[in-house]
N, C-alpha and C positions, 0 to 999 in steps of 0.2 A: 532438198538440200542434203549434201553428202555428210556422212558421219563425222568427217574430220573437222567440220565447222560447228558442230554442236557445242563444243567447248566454248566457242566464242559467244554462243547464246547464253551459256551459263555466266560468263563474265559480264554480259550485258545486264543480266538480272542482278548480279552483285553490285555493279557500279551504279545502277539505278536505285537500288534499295539503299545503298550507303549514301548516295548523293541526297536522297530524300531525308535521311537521318541527319546529315550535316546541316541542311537548311532548317530542320526542326530544332536542332541544337542551337543554331545561331539565333533563331527566333526566341526560343525559351530562355537562353542566357540573357539576351537583350531585354526581354520582359522582366527577368529577375533583377537585373542591374538598373534598368531605366524606368520600369513600369510601362503603362500604356500598351498592353499586349496587342490590342487591335492594330495600332500603328506599326509595331515591330513585325508582326506576322504579315501585314499588308506590304510593307516595304520589302521584306525578304522574298515574298512570293513574286512581287512585281519585278524586282531586280533579277531574281533567278530566271524567270521566264525570258526577260530581255537578254540575259547572258547566254541562255540556251540558243537563242537566235543568233547572237553574235558568234558563238562557237561554231554553229553550223555554217555560218557565212564564211568564216576564215578557213574552214576545213578545205575549201576548194584550192587553197594555195599549197596544200600538202600533196605533192605529186609523186614523190619517190619514197622508197623504204616505208611503206604504209604500216608494216608490222612494227617497225621501230617507233613510228608515231603512236600507234595504238598502245604499245607498252608504256611509252612516255606519259600518255594520258592516264593510264591506270596508276602509275607511280605518282604522278602529279596530284591527282585527286586524293590518293592515299595519304600523302604527306600533308597537304594543305588541310584536308578534312580532319586528319588524325590529330593535329595540334590546334584545331579551330577553337575549341572551348577554352583551352589553356591560354591561347593568345588573346582572346576576348577579355578574360578575367584580368590578365596582366595589363592590357591596354586600359582597362577601367581604373586600375590602381595607379599606373605610372605615367600615362599621357592624357592630354586633354582631348585629343581627337579620336575618341572611341568610335564615333560613327564612321569615320574614314576607314578604320581597320575592319569594321563590320561589313561595310560596302565592298571593300576589296576582297574579302573572303567569299562573299556571295558571288561576286562577278567571276572570280577565278574558278571556283568550283563549277559554277554554271557554264562557263565557257568551255572547260574541259569536257563536261558532260554533254554539251551541245555538239561538240566536234566528234564525239564517240560514234554515233550512229552513221553519219555520212562516211567516216573513215572505214568502219566495219563493212558497210554496204559495198564500198568499192573493193575492199579486200575479197569479199565473197564473190562479187560479180566477175572478178578476174578469171575465175574458174567455172562458176556455175552458169552465168548468163541467163538467169531467170529472175528478173527484178521483182516480179509480182510476189513470188514465194519468199525471196530474200527480205523484202520490206515488211511483209506481213509477219514473218517470224521474228525479225528484230524488234519491231514495235510491240508485239505481243509480250515478249520477254521484258522489254523496257517498262511497260506499263504494269506488269505483274510485280516486277521488282520494286517499283514505286509504291505499290499497295502494301507489299510486305514490310518495307521500311516504315511507312506511315502508321501501320498497325503495331509493329514491334516496338517502336520508340516509346510511346506513352504507356503501353501495357506491360512491357517486359524490361527493356533496356534502361530507361531512366529510373524507374523505381528500384531495380536490382543493382545497377552499376553506377548510377550518377552520371553527371556530364562528362567528366574526364575519361573514365574507363570506357564509356560508350563511344566517344569519338576516337579513342585509341583503338578500340576493337574494330570499328568500321574502317579505320585506316589500315589496320593489319589485314582485313579481308580484301581490300582493294589491292594491296601489294601481293598477297597470296595469289589473287587472280592473275596478276602480271607474271608471277612465277609459273603458273600453270600454262600460260600462253608460251612462255619461253621453253618450257619442257616439250610442248606439243609442236611448236613451229620454230624451234631453235635454228634450223638450217636457213630460214628465211629472214632471220634477224641479224643485222650487221653488229659487230662488236658485242656478241652475245655474252661473252665472259664479263665484260664491264657491266652490262645491264644486270646480269645475274648476281654479281657481287654487290652491286648497289641495292638491288631488291632485298637480298639477304640481310644487309646491314640495316636497311630501313625497317624491315619486318622485325628485326631484333629490337630496334628502338621503340616500335609500337608495342611490342610485348612487354618491354621494360616499363613503358608508360602505364600499361594496364596493371602490372604488378604493383607499381608505386603510386597508383591513382589516389589512394587514401592519404598517403604522405603528402603528395602534391596538393591535394584538396585542403588538408589542414594548413599547409604553408600559405596557400593563396588566400584562404578564408581569414587567416590571421592578418593579412594585409588589408582586408576589407573592413575589419572591426578594430576599434581602438583598444579594446580590452582583450585579455587572453581567452582564446576559444577553448571551451572545455567539452563541448559536444557538437557534433555535426551529424545530422541524419536526414537522408532523402527518403521521404515517404511517398506512397503513390500519389499524394495530393499536393505536397508542399515540401520545402526545404526548411528544416528546423535547425537553428544554430543557437547555442547557449554560450554566453561569455561571462567572465568573472573578473572583477577588480576589487581586491580586499573583500568586503562583505556585500558588495553590490553585484547581484546576478541579473543578467538581462537575457530575455528570450526574444529571438528574432524569427519571423516566419517570412520566407522569400525576401529576406533583406530588410524587412520592416520591423522595427522594435515593437513588441507586444506589451512588455512591461519591464520596469526596473524595480528590484526589490527595495531600493532605497525610498521609493515614493509611490509604489503601486497602490498603497492603501488609500491615498487620496482619490484616485480614479475609481476604485471598487466601492469605497464608501458612498461616493456620489451616485454611482451606477445603481447600487442596491438599496441603500437605506432611504433615499428620498421617495422612490415609488413604494417601497414596503410600508412607509408610514403615511401613505395616501389612502390605504385600504383599511377597512374594518376587519376583514377576514383575510388571513394569510396562511392558509393551510396547504394549498396546492400551487406549486411554483414551477414554471417552465423557463429554462435557460437555453437559448439558442446560441451555439458557440461556447466560449468560456471553458475550453478544454483544459486550461491551466488550473482549474479548481479554485481560483481566487474569488470569483463571484459566489461560488458555492459556499466557501468559507464564511462570507458575510451573511448569506441567507441562513446558515445554520446557527447564527446567533439568536434566532427567534425560536424559542422552544415550542411555540404553537404550530410551527411548520411540520406537516405530517409527511409530505412527499415532494421531492424535487426531481423533475425529469430534465436531464441534461442531454441535448441533442448536438453532437459534434461529429462531423464527417470522418475525422481522422482518428482511427483507433490507436495509432502509434503516438499521437499527441497525448492521448489519455494515459497510455502506458508510461511514457516518459514522466509525466507530471504526477503520476501516482507511485512511482518507484524511485525517481532520482532525488536524493536527499537534499540537493540544493533547492529543489522546488517544494518537496514535502514539508521542509522546515517552515516554509512561508505559507503554503496553503493549509497547513496543520492537518495533513492527511484527509482533507475534506472529500477527496474522490473515493475514499473507502467507507464513507458513512452509510449506515443501514437505511437512511432516508433517501438515498440517492439512487436513481434509476438511469443508467447511461444507455443511450441509443446512438450507435455509430451509423448515422445516415444523414442525407442532405436535409437541411432545415426546411427548404421549400417543399420537398417531398413529404416530410413529416406533417407539415401543416395541411397539405392537400388531403391527407387521410386522417386528420386528427378528430377524435371523438370526445376528447377530454375538455373540461372547462377549467381554466386556471384563474386564480386570484391575481397573480402577477406574472407577466411575461417579460423576461429580460433578454434583450437582443444584444449580445456581446460578440459581434462578428468583425472580421478585419475590414479595413476601409474599402470602399467600392472602386477599386482600380482595375478590375477585369470584368468581362461580360458575365462570368459565373457569379461573381459577388454582386454585380449591379442588380441582378434580378432579386436579390435578397434585400434590396432597398427600394423596390418598386411599389406602385400603388396596389397591385394585386397581392403582393406579399403582405402588406399591412392590412389589406382586406381579410386575408386568411387569418392573420393574427387576431383581428377583431372577432372573428367567428369562434375562436378558441378561448376568448375571455368571458368571465362571468359578467353579469350586467353592471356590476360596480368595480370590475377589474381594471387594472392599470398596466399599460404597456410602456416600456422604456427602451430607447434605442441609442446606443453609442453612435455619435453623429459627426465624428472628426472635429477639426478645429474651426471654431467660428471666426478666428483671427486669420489663420493661414489659408483656410479653404472656405471663405465666407459664403460664396454662392452654393457650394456643395452642402454646407450645413443647413442653410435655409431652404434649399431644395428638398432635403429630407423632411424638414419641418412642414413645408407646404404639401408634400406628397402624403404624409400621414394625415394632415388636416383634410385633404381631398376625399378621404374615406369616411368622413363624418365624425372624426374624433375631435374632442377638445384637447388642444396641445399646449403644453408649457415647455419652453426652451430654457435650459440652464447650462452653466459652464463652471469649470473649476481650473485653477492653475496646477498643473502637474509638471514639476521641473524637468522630467525626462522628455515630455512631449511639448510643453508649453501650454497655452490656453486650450482646454479640451471641452467639447460640448456634448450635450445629451438632449433628447427630446422625449418628454413624458406625455402620454396620451391616455384618454379614457372617454367613455361615452357620457360620463357624469362630469360635473364641474370639478375643477382641480383647485387646490389651495396652495398658496406659497407659505403659509404659516404651519411649519412642521416642527414637531418636538420628537426627540429620540429617547427611546427607552432601552437602548442597547449600548454597549461600550463602543466608542469610536476614538480614533486618534486625531482626526481633523475636524469633522463636522460637529457643530453645536447647534442648539436651538436658536442661538443668537446670530450665528454667521450664515445660516442657511438662506435667509432672505436675500443676501447679497448675491447669491449664485444665479438668481433670476434676472439680474440687471446686466444689460449689455451696453458697451460704448458705441458711439456713432460709427466707428471704423470696423465694428464687428457685426453690422446689420446690412444685409442687401436682400431686399424682398423682390427684386426684379429677376425672378427665376421661374422656370417651368416645372410642371409635375413630372416626376421620373416614371416612365411607363416601360413595360416590357418591350413594346414595339418602337419606342423612342427613348433610348437610354441617355438622356441629357446629363444625368448625374455623373456618369463616368467622364464625360467631357469636362464638366465643371471641375471635377476632382483632379484630372490629369493636367489641366491648365494651371491649377493652383500648385500642383506638385512641382511643375517646372520652375516656378518662381521660388517655391519653398526650398527646393534643393539648392 
């Protein structure tokens, strides 16, 4: 292949890498807004592949001015892809047909990308007449570009730039690629001045979008949350948003409310004090999740506690909740306690290599709406928890709502029980969440007669027995065990969330 067409190979790499990023952005944003990440990624991949085929098919109808067609493809992908994340967020806020907008974005980007290779092949073959070399070169750069985009998006682009700046950056790169083609092959492009001016204007818009990405993000996030947004941070693992209305501070992870300072004490008292008062010895405590420090605050009420291991994957979550005054006023600076040992690692990985034995293990993880979280609610996970408990130790697991997600709740209960535990289910009304449930487990027999010797705001020795009673509409035992190889819990939860929302 002659040197003059090597620039086209570079643009192939750029357009492929950026197209991959666009599809990942669409999948990630849809998972963030709608949940059920398996469905969102599957739909995106399937539609994108079909759209590639459609674009390749219609490319045969482009018979004239192929350089103009190629530049139009670059500009089209740059514009649609560049605004893709912004359009999705706005669609979620202002219209009911979010899925239609999502599908249209996937199809348009995929069709443009699918037409690119056939058009480029015909351009090169007009001069080269060596189809074998042309196709092998084009497909090599196309596949390499896809790999670069797939790796760069989760490791660099999303954590460092966020959704908006990433999509604007990719759009800018596509348009710059079009400008390079115009510079190299300008004599073969009709109305070159019009195309050049359009590309310059569009690249300026993409640059402006990158510069204003944080401002745009703050504005859009304000539309997603009822209260004033006071913090937005995209970490390598999740998006953290904090809102405030008068004295009520709420923390959201990937769009899901983790707590409201108006009533979080109900949740955390039930999570911590019931299992803590089921054991005779409470010196060594393990908390999985709980990076907000609120469960730690409750555990520290017991003077006999000597050590607390807190395992939370996201170091940024720990940093925010140990330095932001809105949170530290509520968690009482618990994350700075001398008794606390923080490990920023995956809870599953920690348990795999755990050599400690704990009196109480508190599992305070987000709801099981993704494959990554689902494994932390599997039978193998609870088996490993059991291996880290003392003989009389107690495990407690936040288990979503027995009212709104009944099958999911009892699936967790049955999965824990399948590992040889005696399990007691209980629940509590938390105004910010509704009816919320927990499963407490031990190798020993468990009691429902619990007395408290620490200060509480809601729990009393008299009302605790009522937490172990469920209404008929909150019980569904027709569920399967959640296994790593058969993640039924995620399906139970996602189906409940569709109705819940």
